[in-house]
GUTORNU-120278 format. One record per residue (C-alpha): residue number from 0; residue in three letters; chain; z, y, x. Coordinates in steps of 0.001 Angstrom, whole numbers. Example, Ala and Ser with C-alpha at 12.3 -4.5 7.8 and 13.67 -1.06 7.14 Angstrom:
<num 0; residu ala; chaine A; up 7800; north -4500; east 12300>
<num 1; residu ser; chaine A; up 7140; north -1060; east 13670>
This chain:
<num 0; residu unk; chaine A; up 0; north 0; east 0>
<num 1; residu unk; chaine A; up -970; north 3415; east 1305>
<num 2; residu unk; chaine A; up 1468; north 6237; east 1884>
<num 3; residu unk; chaine A; up 1120; north 9102; east -600>
<num 4; residu unk; chaine A; up -17; north 12561; east 467>
<num 5; residu unk; chaine A; up 2224; north 15593; east -13>
<num 6; residu unk; chaine A; up 195; north 16596; east -3100>
<num 7; residu unk; chaine A; up 489; north 13109; east -4588>
<num 8; residu unk; chaine A; up 4250; north 13098; east -3979>
<num 9; residu unk; chaine A; up 4600; north 16496; east -5668>
<num 10; residu unk; chaine A; up 2703; north 15186; east -8700>
<num 11; residu unk; chaine A; up 4742; north 11971; east -8825>
<num 12; residu unk; chaine A; up 8008; north 13931; east -8622>
<num 13; residu unk; chaine A; up 6936; north 15951; east -11659>
<num 14; residu unk; chaine A; up 6949; north 12673; east -13632>
<num 15; residu unk; chaine A; up 10380; north 11745; east -12220>
<num 16; residu unk; chaine A; up 12242; north 15088; east -12261>
<num 17; residu unk; chaine A; up 15727; north 13656; east -11627>
<num 18; residu unk; chaine A; up 14597; north 12230; east -8287>
<num 19; residu unk; chaine A; up 14732; north 14413; east -5172>
<num 20; residu unk; chaine A; up 12704; north 13989; east -2031>
<num 21; residu unk; chaine A; up 14501; north 13829; east 1303>
<num 22; residu unk; chaine A; up 11981; north 13293; east 4071>
<num 23; residu unk; chaine A; up 10258; north 9948; east 3535>
<num 24; residu unk; chaine A; up 12568; north 8943; east 658>
<num 25; residu unk; chaine A; up 13368; north 9813; east -2938>
<num 26; residu unk; chaine A; up 16863; north 9498; east -4365>
<num 27; residu unk; chaine A; up 18799; north 9964; east -7553>
<num 28; residu unk; chaine A; up 22497; north 9783; east -8384>
<num 29; residu unk; chaine A; up 23541; north 8229; east -11686>
<num 30; residu unk; chaine A; up 27053; north 8863; east -13060>
<num 31; residu unk; chaine A; up 29062; north 6508; east -15275>
<num 32; residu unk; chaine A; up 32371; north 6524; east -17121>
<num 33; residu unk; chaine A; up 34027; north 4153; east -14621>
<num 34; residu unk; chaine A; up 33545; north 1665; east -11808>
<num 35; residu unk; chaine A; up 32754; north -1393; east -13990>
<num 36; residu unk; chaine A; up 29971; north 547; east -15756>
<num 37; residu unk; chaine A; up 28543; north 1582; east -12380>
<num 38; residu unk; chaine A; up 28584; north -2023; east -11157>
<num 39; residu unk; chaine A; up 26900; north -3237; east -14342>
<num 40; residu unk; chaine A; up 24142; north -702; east -13690>
<num 41; residu unk; chaine A; up 23800; north -1895; east -10077>
<num 42; residu unk; chaine A; up 23457; north -5491; east -11267>
<num 43; residu unk; chaine A; up 20617; north -4472; east -13585>
<num 44; residu unk; chaine A; up 18976; north -2483; east -10787>
<num 45; residu unk; chaine A; up 19191; north -5563; east -8542>
<num 46; residu unk; chaine A; up 17408; north -7725; east -11118>
<num 47; residu unk; chaine A; up 14593; north -5197; east -11568>
<num 48; residu unk; chaine A; up 14233; north -4656; east -7812>
<num 49; residu unk; chaine A; up 14088; north -8379; east -7127>
<num 50; residu unk; chaine A; up 11339; north -8895; east -9713>
<num 51; residu unk; chaine A; up 9381; north -6003; east -8162>
<num 52; residu unk; chaine A; up 10147; north -7253; east -4635>
<num 53; residu unk; chaine A; up 10998; north -3664; east -3738>
<num 54; residu unk; chaine A; up 14646; north -2892; east -3075>
<num 55; residu unk; chaine A; up 16406; north 471; east -3078>
<num 56; residu unk; chaine A; up 19243; north 1448; east -811>
<num 57; residu unk; chaine A; up 22312; north 1577; east -3058>
<num 58; residu unk; chaine A; up 25409; north 3705; east -2478>
<num 59; residu unk; chaine A; up 28322; north 3154; east -4878>
<num 60; residu unk; chaine A; up 31126; north 5731; east -5087>
<num 61; residu unk; chaine A; up 33521; north 4758; east -7913>
<num 62; residu unk; chaine A; up 31557; north 6000; east -10946>
<num 63; residu unk; chaine A; up 28466; north 7272; east -9108>
<num 64; residu unk; chaine A; up 25520; north 5227; east -7913>
<num 65; residu unk; chaine A; up 22870; north 6735; east -5660>
<num 66; residu unk; chaine A; up 19559; north 4916; east -5369>
<num 67; residu unk; chaine A; up 17205; north 5727; east -2500>
<num 68; residu unk; chaine A; up 13625; north 4485; east -2351>
<num 69; residu unk; chaine A; up 10980; north 4357; east 363>
<num 70; residu unk; chaine A; up 8311; north 1852; east 1351>
<num 71; residu unk; chaine A; up 9258; north 744; east 4846>
<num 72; residu unk; chaine A; up 5954; north -1088; east 5411>
<num 73; residu unk; chaine A; up 4071; north 2172; east 4813>
<num 74; residu unk; chaine A; up 6617; north 4339; east 6668>
<num 75; residu unk; chaine A; up 6959; north 6637; east 3671>
<num 76; residu unk; chaine A; up 6585; north 7028; east -54>
<num 77; residu unk; chaine A; up 4056; north 5026; east -2056>
<num 78; residu unk; chaine A; up 3226; north 4485; east -5710>
<num 79; residu unk; chaine A; up 5590; north 1510; east -5567>
<num 80; residu unk; chaine A; up 8574; north 3843; east -5076>
<num 81; residu unk; chaine A; up 7746; north 6027; east -8044>
<num 82; residu unk; chaine A; up 6956; north 3061; east -10303>
<num 83; residu unk; chaine A; up 10380; north 1593; east -9547>
<num 84; residu unk; chaine A; up 12091; north 4971; east -9986>
<num 85; residu unk; chaine A; up 10601; north 5235; east -13468>
<num 86; residu unk; chaine A; up 11858; north 1735; east -14323>
<num 87; residu unk; chaine A; up 15358; north 2759; east -13264>
<num 88; residu unk; chaine A; up 15072; north 5947; east -15333>
<num 89; residu unk; chaine A; up 14376; north 3836; east -18432>
<num 90; residu unk; chaine A; up 17646; north 1925; east -18140>
<num 91; residu unk; chaine A; up 20313; north 2745; east -20734>
<num 92; residu unk; chaine A; up 21616; north 6255; east -20224>
<num 93; residu unk; chaine A; up 24470; north 6720; east -17827>
<num 94; residu unk; chaine A; up 27803; north 7420; east -19464>
<num 95; residu unk; chaine A; up 29784; north 10372; east -18183>
């Protein structure tokens, strides 16, 4: 899979407005009512990522989960990252 250009990344970010670019990655923090809800979300993320064979970096901080995506094989962002980000965005809404 080919790395996206800066213009393609800008366009893809418009369709995933909660995600922020940091260098060659995109990330988003989801917030939940408590730790068990955050872990349940992570378990769902793991199932989706495994089916897609594309795995985010996951940082868990009590009720906050930050997902970071990049395509290591391409050394940057690809369509694969944004497709997975949109799948994560469609999960049941985070509870605050």
